N, C-alpha and C positions, 0 to 999 in steps of 0.2 A: 313716351319713354325715351330717355336720353341715350345717345349713341355711346357715351362713356359708360353708362350703366350696363348696356348690352355687352360691351367689351369686357367689363369686369366679370359678368356672369360667364361669358365664354372662356375667359382665362381660368376662372374657378373650376369650370367643368374639365378643362384640359389638364389641370394640375392636380385634381383630386386623385387619391390612390384607388387602385383597382385590386380586386382579389384574384391572386393567382392560385389555382388549385391543380395539383399534380398527383395522380395515383398510378402506381406501377403494380399491375395485377399479374401474378405468376402462379406456378405450381408451389407446393408447400415449402416455405422457407424454414430452415432449422430454427428452433426457438432461440437458441443462444446467439443467433446472428441478427435477430430482428431489430432490437433496440439500437445496436451499433449501426446497422444499416440505415435506420431512420436518421440518426445523428449525422452520419456521413453525408446523406442526401441533403440535409439542411445546410451543412457546412459548405458543400460544393455549390449548391444553388445560390446561397447567399454570396459566396465569392464571385460566381460567374455573373450574377445580376447586381453587383454592388452599385453600378451606375444608376440602377432603378431604385436605390435606397430601400431594400426590403425591410419591413418591420412586422411586428405581430406574427412571428413565425410559429406555426404549430405543426406537429408531426403526429402521425398515427402508425401503428404497425401491428401486424397480426400474422397468422399462418400463411395467408395467400396474398398479402398486399402490404406495401408501405406507401404512405401518402404524406403530402405536405401542402400547407396553405400559408400564404403570406400576402401582406398588403404591399403593393409596389406602385411606383410612380407611373403615370400614363405614357411617358416618353423620356428619352434622354435628350436634354435640351441641346440646341445647337451651340457650339463653342468655337471661339477663335483665339488663336495664340500667336505670339510673335517669337520667332526663333532667330537669334543673332548668329550669323555665320562668320566666315573668315574676313580678314581685312580686304579692302578693295585691291591693295597691291600685293596680296598673297598669291602664290603660284596657282595656276589654273587647276592643278591636281587637288589642291585644298578645297576649292569650290566644288569640283566634281564629287569629291568624297562627301561633302556636306549635303549635296543634292541627292546622292544615292541613299544616304542615311535616312532622309526624310521623304524619299520616293517623290521627288519634285523635279521640275524642269527649270532651266535657266530663266525662262519667261516669267516664272512665278516669284522670282526674287527681285528686290529693288535695293537701290543704294540709299543708305541712311548714314550720313556722316562718313566715317572712314570704314564702314562695314557693309557687307551684304546682309539683307534682312529678308526672312521668309514669313509671309502671313499664312498661317495654317488655319483653314476653316473646315469644320465638319458639320454637316446638316443634322437636324434633329432625327433621332431614331425612335420609331414607335415601339412601345413595349412588346406587342406581339411579334414584331420582326426580330427584336433582340432575343426574346425567349426562344423563338423557333430556331435561331441560329446557334444558341449555346446549349440547350438542353440535351440534344443528341450526344454532344461531346461529354457532358457531365455523366450521362448514363454509361458511356463507354469507359469512363474513368472510375466508376464506383469500385472502391477497394474492398470487395467482399473477401473474407478470409479464404474461402474456396469458391471458385466459379466453375460453371460447366458450359460446354457447347452442346448444341442439339441440332437436328435437322439436316446437317451436312451442306447447307447453302450459305452459311455466314460464319465469320469469325467472331461475331458479337457474342459476348459471354455474359451470363447473369448467374446469380446464386442458384436458381432453378429456372427452367424454361419460362421466359417472359411471354405472357399471352396478350395483354392489352395495356394501352397507355391512355390515360385520361389527362388532357391538359386544357384547362379553361382559364380565360381571363374575363372576369365579370360575366361568366356564363357562356361566352363565345369560345368555340374551339380554336386553339392556337395550332395551326396545321404544321406538322413536320413529320419526317420519317427517319428511320435509322439506316437508310442506305448510305454506303460509303464507297463511292466509285463502283467497282464491279461487285462489291459485297452488297447483297440485297437486304441485309439487316433483318432477315427472317420476315421480310415484307411487313414489318411492324410500322404502323402509322398512328399518330395521335387522333383521339376522337373524344366522344362524350359518353361512351358505353362502358359499363362495368358489369360485374356479375354478383349475385347474391350467394347464399349458402350453397355449398356443393350439392347437397341432397334436398334441402327444403325448398330452395328457390334458385335453381341453376341458370335460368334464362337471363340473357343480357337485357339491360335497361339503361336509359339515358339519365344523366345527372346534370345539374346546372350550377352547383356551388358546393362548397365544403359542407354547409349545413344540410343542403338537399341530399348530398351523398350519404351523410351519416344517418339521416332520418329514413331514407329509402332502404338502406342496408339493414337498419333495425327492423323495418317491416318485413325484411326478407331473412330474418334470423341470423344477422351478423352484428355483433357488438364491436365497433371499430376501436374503442378506447381500451387499451390494455389494463389500465387501472380499474375500469368498470368490470372487466372480465375477472380480474383478481378478486374484486369485492363480491361479485356474484358467487364465485367458487368458495371463498372463505365463509360467506353467510350460509351457503348450502351445506358445507361440511359441518359447520357449527350446529345447524338444525338437525342433521343426521346424528351427530354425537349426542345431542340432548335427547333425541327420541330413543336412542339405544343405551343411554346411560354409560357412555364411554368417553374417553378423551382422545383427541387426535394428536399424534406426535408432531410438535411444531417443526416445520420444514419450509422456511421462507424460499429457499432456492428451488424446491420442487414446486411450490406455488407459482413462482415466476415462470418456470418452465412450462407447466401445464397451461397457464394463461396464454402461452405462445403456441400451444398445440390445438386449441379449439377456438372456433369463432362464436359458437353459441353454447356456453358451458351448462351442462346438466349433471350435477353431482349425484352419484348413486352409491349404494352400499352393497357389498357382497359378503357372504359368510365363508369363513375358513374351515376346512374339514377338520374334524376332531383329531384325526390321526397325525396331523401336522402340528398340533398345538404344543408338543413337547420340544420343538426346535427352539434354540436360543432366540429370544425376541430380536436381538440385533441381526441375526441371520434372516429372519422373516422380513424385517424392515428393509434391509439392504436389497434382498432379492426382489421385493415388491417395488422398491424405488428405482433400482437400476434397470431391471428388465421390463417393468410394466408401468412405471410412473404412478404407482398407487400410494395412497397415504396410509400409514400404519396406525393402529389404534391400541390404546391401553385401557385396562379396567379403570374405572373412575374412582378417585379418592373422595371421601374417606371410606366408603364401603368396600372399595377394591384395594388391591395391594400394588397397583402399578404394573402388573404383569400384562403380557400380550393379551388383547381381547380377541375373540373369535370373529372379528369383523375387519374388513378393509374398505376404504372409500376410494372411488375413482371418479373421473369426470368424463362423461360422454360428450360427443359433439352434436348430438341430435336429440330432439324430444320425441321419443318413440311412442307410437299409438298405444302400445301395451304397458305404458308406464315404465318401460326399461327392463321388463322381466327377462326377455330374451338376451338383452345385452348383459345383464347381471349373470345369467346362467353361463354365457360364453366366457366371461371373464373369470368366473369361478373355476371353470374347466381348465382354462389356461394356467391359473394360479396353482391348481393341484399338480400340474406337470412341472411347474417351476419348483415347487416345494419338494417334489419327489427327487429332482436333481440335487437339491440342497441336502436332503436326507441321505442320499448316496454319499456325498462328500463327507458329511458329518460322521456317519457310521464308519466309513473307510478310514478316516483320519484317526479315529479313536482306537483302531486296532494296533497302532504302534505308539509306544510311549514317546512323550515329547523329547526326552533326553536322547532317545535313539536317533533323532533327526538332526542333532547338533553337528555331527561330522559332515552332513550334506551341505552345511553352510560354507564349507571350504570350496565348494564348486559354484557358489553364488557370488557374482561380482558386486562389490559395493560401489566402487568407482574405478575406472580404468587405471587411474594413477594411485589408487589407495588400497588395492588388493581386494580381498574377499570379505564377505560377511563373517566368515569364521575367524579371520584375523581381527575383525572389528570386535567380535565378542570377547576375544582375549584382552583387548584394550579396555573394554567396558568392565570386565571383571577386576582388572587392576585398579581402575579409577573408583569403581563402586566400593571396593574393599577399603580404599583409602578414605572415601567420603563417609562411610557408614558410622564410624565412631564420632564423627563431628556432628552428626544429626541424630545420635542416640539410636542407631539401627544396629542389629546384630550383624557382624561381619560375615558370618557363614550364610545367613539368609540373603544378604545383599549379593554375595558371590554367586549363590545358587540362582537367584533371580536374574542376574546379569548373564549367567551361562545359558539360561533358557529363553532370554528375552526375544531373541530373533528366530527361535526354532520354528515358530508357526509360519514363517515365510515359505517353507518348503512343503506345506500341507496343501491338500487339494482345495479346501474351502478358501484359503487366502489367495491361492492361485486364481480362483474364479472371481473372488471379491476382495481385491487388495485393501479396500476400506476397512476390512475386518482384522487387519493385522493387530496383534496385541489382544484384541477382544477374544479371538479364538484361542490364542495362547493361554489365556486365563481359564477358559472352559476345559481345555485339554489338560492343563496342569491340575485342576481340581479333580478331573476324571482319574488322573494318575496318582491322586492322594498326596500331591505336593502341599507344603504348608500354605495356608490361606494368604499369609503376607507375601509369599513368593508369587502366588497366582495373581494377586492384585497388582503387584509390581510389574508383572509381565504386561498386564493391560495398561497400567497407568504410566509406564515410562515414556510413552509418546506424548503424554499430556504436559501442558495444555496445547491442543492442536489449533486453537483459535482464541481470539480475545475474550470470548464469552464462555469458554470451557473452564471447568473447575481445575485447580492445580492438585497434584498429589499431596496428600496430607499424612499418610502413614510413613514412618521413618524409612522403611525398606524401599518403598516406592519413590520417596524423595531421593534417596541415594542413587538408585538406578536411573531415574529421570535426569538428574543433574549430570551423571556420568555420560549418558547418551548425548546430551546437548553440548557439554564441554568438549567431548571427543569430536562431534560434528564441526564445531567451530574451529578447533585446533587443526583438524585434518584439512579443511578447505583453505584456511589461512596458510597452512604449510605449503600448499601447492599454488598459492597466490590466486585463488579463486574467490576473491572478496566481493561483497556486494558493491554495485556501482549505481550511479544515477539511472543507468539504462536498464538495470534489472538485478534480480537476486535469484538466480536459477536454482540455488541449493537451499533456499529458505533459511538463510543464516540470520536474517533479522528476526524471523519468527522464533528461531532457536534462542537468540539472545534475549528476546522478550520473555520466553519461557523460563530461562534462568532467573531473570529479574523477578518475575511473578512468583516463582517458587520460593525465592528468598524473602520477598516482601510479605507475601500472604501467610507464610509460616513463621515469620519473625526470626529467621535463621541468622546466627552469628558465624559467618564463614569468612575465612581469609582466602580469597579466590586466587591470588597469585601463585602460591605453592601448588594448588590443584591445576591451574592452567599450565604451569611449568611441566608437571607430570604429563598432562595431555599433549603438550607440544612436543616433548621428547619422543613419546611413542608415536605421535603423528609424523614427525620427521622420519622416523625409522620406517613407518609404513609407506611413506611416499618414496623413500629411497632416492633413486636418480631423478625422480620427478619433483622433488622438493625444490622450492624456490632457492636458487643459488645465491650465495653471498660473494659478489665480486670484491676484489681488493678495494675498489672505489667505494662500494657500499659499506664495507667494513670500516674504512677510514671515516666515512661520513657518520656512521653509527657511533663510533668512538668519540667523535667531536661533538655530536649532538646530545650525548648521554654521559654526563660526568660520572666517573666511577665504573664505566663499562669495561668489560674484559672480553678477550677472545679466547674461546676454548675449542680444542680440536678433539673430536671423539675418536673412539677406537676404529670407526669406519671412515676416518679421515674427514668427516664432515665438520665444517666450521660453524660454530655458534657464537653469537655475541650475547653476553649476559649483562644485567644491570642490577645494582643492589636494591633490595626492597627497603623503602624508607623506614627508618627506625629499627632495623634489624641488621644482622651481619650476613643475611642470606643473599645470594645472587640467583636470579631467574632469567630464563631466555627472554631476549628482547621481544620476541613474538608474543609472549605472554602479556607483556605490557600493551602491545597493539590490540590484543583481544580485550583486555581490560578497558582500554580507551573506547573500543567499539561498544562494549556493554554499557559504559558510562553514558555514551551518546544515546543508546537505546533508552536508558533510564531517563535521560533528559527529555527525549521525545515523549515518553510515557507521561512524565509530569506535566509537560506542556499540554498534552491531550486532556489531562485532568484539571487544567486550569491553575496548576500550582506554579511556584516560582522556579522555573527550570534554569533561569539565569543564576539564581543563588546556588543551585546544585553545581553548575559549571564553576562558579567562583570557589566553592568549598573544595571541589575535586582538584582544581588547579593549585590549591594551597599544599597539596600532597596527595598523590594518587592512592587514595584510601581504597583498599580492596575488600573492606567489610562494608557492604552496601547498606546494611541495617544501621551501622554506626554513621555512615555517610549521610543517610537520610535524617538521623537524629540531629546531627550537626546542622544540616540544611534547614531543618525546621526551627532550630534555635536562632540561627541568623535571620531567618524570615520573620520570626517573632520580634526580634530586635528592630528590624527595619520597619515594622508596622507601627512602632512607637515613635514619638517625636524625637527622643534622644537618638534613636538609631538613624532616622532620616537625616537629622542635622549632622550627626557624626559622619555619615556617608558623604554629605556635601563638603564637610571640612576635609575629609580624606581626599576627595577629588581635587580640592584646591591645593592641598599639600603635594599630591602626586603630580599635578600639572606644573607647579613651581619646580619640583625636583627634575621633571623631565626636561624642562627648558634649561635649567642651570647645569644639569649633568652633561649637556652637549658642550658646555663651555669648559668646565674644569672638573667634572665628576669622575668617578662616582664618589658618593659621600657615605662610605660604609663604616668609618671609625666611630668610636663612642665620642660624644661631645665633651668638651672640656668644661667642667662645672665652674671653673674660676672665671670663664668668659661670659657666664650667664648673669648679666648685670640687671636686666629688667625683671621685676617681680613676676610678670606674666610668663616669661620664658623659664624662670626658676620653678614656678608652679607646674608648668607643663612637663618639665624634666622630672619632677617628683612623681607626677601622675604616670609618666611612661615607666619609671622604675617600678611603681606599684603595679602597673598594668602587665608587667612581665609574668605575673602570677597566672595570666591567662593560659600560658603554655602548659603549665602543670595541671590546671583545671581541665583543659581540653584532653590532655593525656589520660586523666582519670575519668573522662566522659561526664564531667560535671558541667554540661553545656549551659544550663540556665545561669549558673554562678559565673561562668566564664563571660557570658554576654553582659551580665550585670557589672562585672569588673571592667569590661571594655567600654561600656557606656559611660563610665566615669571619665573617660578621656574627652568627652564632648565639650564640657564647660571650659576646662583650661585651654583646649585647642581653639575654641571660638574666641576666648579672651586673648590668646596669643595673636591671632590674626587681627583682632581689633586694635591692639595696643603696641604691636611690635612690627618694625619694618625688617623683613627678612633680608633683603639686599642692602645691608648697611654699608656705609661708606668705608668702614674699616674692614678690609678683606678677611681678617681673622675672625671678626665677629660674624661676618656674613657666612663664612664657611661653617662656623660652629652652629649657627642657627639652621643651616641646611642639614647638618649632621643630626640635629635634634628632630627635624621633620622626617628624616629618613628613619629614625628610631620609631617614630609614630607609625609610619607606613609599615615597617617591618613587624611591629607588634601586632597590628591588625591583620597583616598578611599571614600570620601564623594560624589564624582562624579561617580566613577566606581571602582570595584575591579580589578585593573589593572593586578593582578596576573593571572587572567583568560584569558587574551588576548593572542592569539597565534601569532607566528611569531617573 
C-alpha cells in the first residue's frame, strides 16, 4: 500500500466532521421559554464555534432539558498571516504600538522593503479543546428572559437550577466545568450522564450520541421532540373527543404550552359537575385554560348545539397503573373549586346593573397621559353616534352600547379574567334586559382581536367597534406614541387592521377623514398638556409640505394645522391625514400578505389620499386588471419612458406644465397623440363617477398613439419651440394617467 494513499486516508480521517452533542438538564423550564432558549443556544454555539464550521444543527427542548447536536470539523487548522507594520524610518513609538497591538516582540518582526513585517502563526486547535474553552462562556451568556440563582456558592444563573451537562464529541466526553475564578459554578462539570422521566425512570444513565440519547430517553418515558409530544397530545385528545361524541375547542397556544409541560403526555378526560354547567361557556373555558391548562369541550354538531359539554380534557405526565382514575378524580376535585370561585364572581356581578358601574370608570386609568376609561367612554359615545347613520345603525342604540362598552372592566369576573372583557359585558347586559343589539355590540366592539377572528357584522356593533379603534389610534398618535420598528406597545397596528377588515368585509362606504378629524380633536383635548406640541419650526414645515394648509388656534390656545380634504371645501387636522396614511400602509401590508398588487394600491392612493377604502380598492382592482392586459403593460412601459424623458429635461428647463400649442404639432403621430390625450381627459369624470372599468378602457386608448409617437417623433427636436411643445404634450400624457394612479410607483 503506497505511502501517499496512507497520507490521504489519514487526511480524510482528520478532516471529517464529528458530532457535537450538548444537553443541559435542569429543573422545570417554563414552557414559554423553551423554544427561544433552544434557539438562543443554537445561535450562541454556532457563533462561538464558527471556526469549526458547524452544520446540520438540530435542537430539542422540553420541560427539563434543552439540547443541541451539530456536525463540526475535527480541528481549527493552523494559520499564518503577514501583518505590515510602520515604515522602517518611523518613530520607535509607532513600532512599539504595533507590537503591543499584536502581542509580539521586536524579535518577531523582520524588515521587508521599507516596512516592518510581522509573521503571525497559530497552531491547529483540536475541536475538543476549543469546545471546552468556549461552552462555559456560552452558558453564562444565555439570555433567558428570567434567570435565577441557587445554592449560595456561585453567581452562575440559569432559568431554573441546572443539574447536569452532557457534552460529547463523537461519543467522547468533552471535559470542562463552570468554575470561574473563586466562583465554583455549582461544581457543575460536563459528562455523559443524563436522567429519564422524573417518576418513571429517575436514575442517571450514560449516552453516547444524539441518537442514543433520544432512544434511551424514549425507553425511559421521555419524548424529546416537541413536535412529537404535540402530535401525541392532539391524537389523544381527538380519540377522547370521538369516544365521547364531543368537540374540543381549538387552542393551538394551549397545545404548544402543554407540550412544554410534559415529557410523556397521557391525555385524559374528566367530567364537569352538573351544578356548574349553567356558567357561561367562555367563563368555563378561560377558567380551565388559565388556571389548570385544561382543554374545553363542546357538544358535537350536528346533534349538539355547540354548547359547553360536561367534559374537560387534560394531559397527565405519567402513565398511571390505574389507568389514570385517581388523577382524573383529583383534577375533577380541583376544577369544582375553580368553578365555585367563578360562580361567586358571576352571581355577585349580576347583583348590580351594568349601567350602575359606569361612574366607576372615572376611577380607572386608561393611560397616564390620556385620562380615565370614563373619559374614554364619553369620546366613544360621541364617535359612535356620528358613525351610526353611516353604517345604518340606530343612533340611540349605538350611544347606549358605547356607554356600557367598558362597564364590565370593573366587575369581579373581568378583574379575575381580563380575557373576558366584552364577553361578560354582553351576559350582564342581557341579564339587565338591554337590547340584544346593544349586548352584542358590548362583546363585539373589541373584535377582531386577531387575524382569524370574525369582524362585527351588525350595524350597532360596527359603529362601536370602529369608534373604539379610531379613538385608540387618534389618542396615541396625539401623544406621539406611534408604532416603530422596535415595537408597537399599544397594538395600534392591530387596531388599524381591525378598521380595515371591518370596512372591507362589510363593504362599508365610509369617508374616514371627517371621522378621524373628530377623533383627533377629542384625543387632543384628552391629552391636554401631554399632546405632542407643535413648535414654530414644525408649523412652518407643515405649511410648506402641505399646500392649502392652515393654522388654527383653539379656545384652549392649542395650535392645530389643518389640510383641505381633496375634492371638498373641508379642512381636517393634519394628524388625521397621518392616521389615514398609517391605515393605507396597513392596507398595503394586508394586500401584500394576500398576494395582491400592493404597489398598485400605493400608486392609486398617491394619486389622491382617498379616505373611502372600499372605493380605493375598487380603483386598485381596475388598474390591476388593466395592467394584466397587454395594452396596460405596454402603456405602463410607455408611461415610464415619457416620465424618464420629462425627469431629465425638467432638470434643464422645466417644468412643462402649460398646454401644448396645437399649431406646432406638425407630425401626424404627435397630432394623433394630442387628440387621444384630449379624449382621454374624460377619464377624470369617469373616475369621479366610479365608472372604473370604463375609465381604464378610455385610458388604454392612449397606448397605440403613444407607442407611435415614440416610434416616429424625436422629442428633443433641434427647434427649441418644437422640443418644448413635445415635452408639454408628454406631460399631458403623464398628468392624464396620474389622475388615476401614480404609475411611477408601480413595480415590475
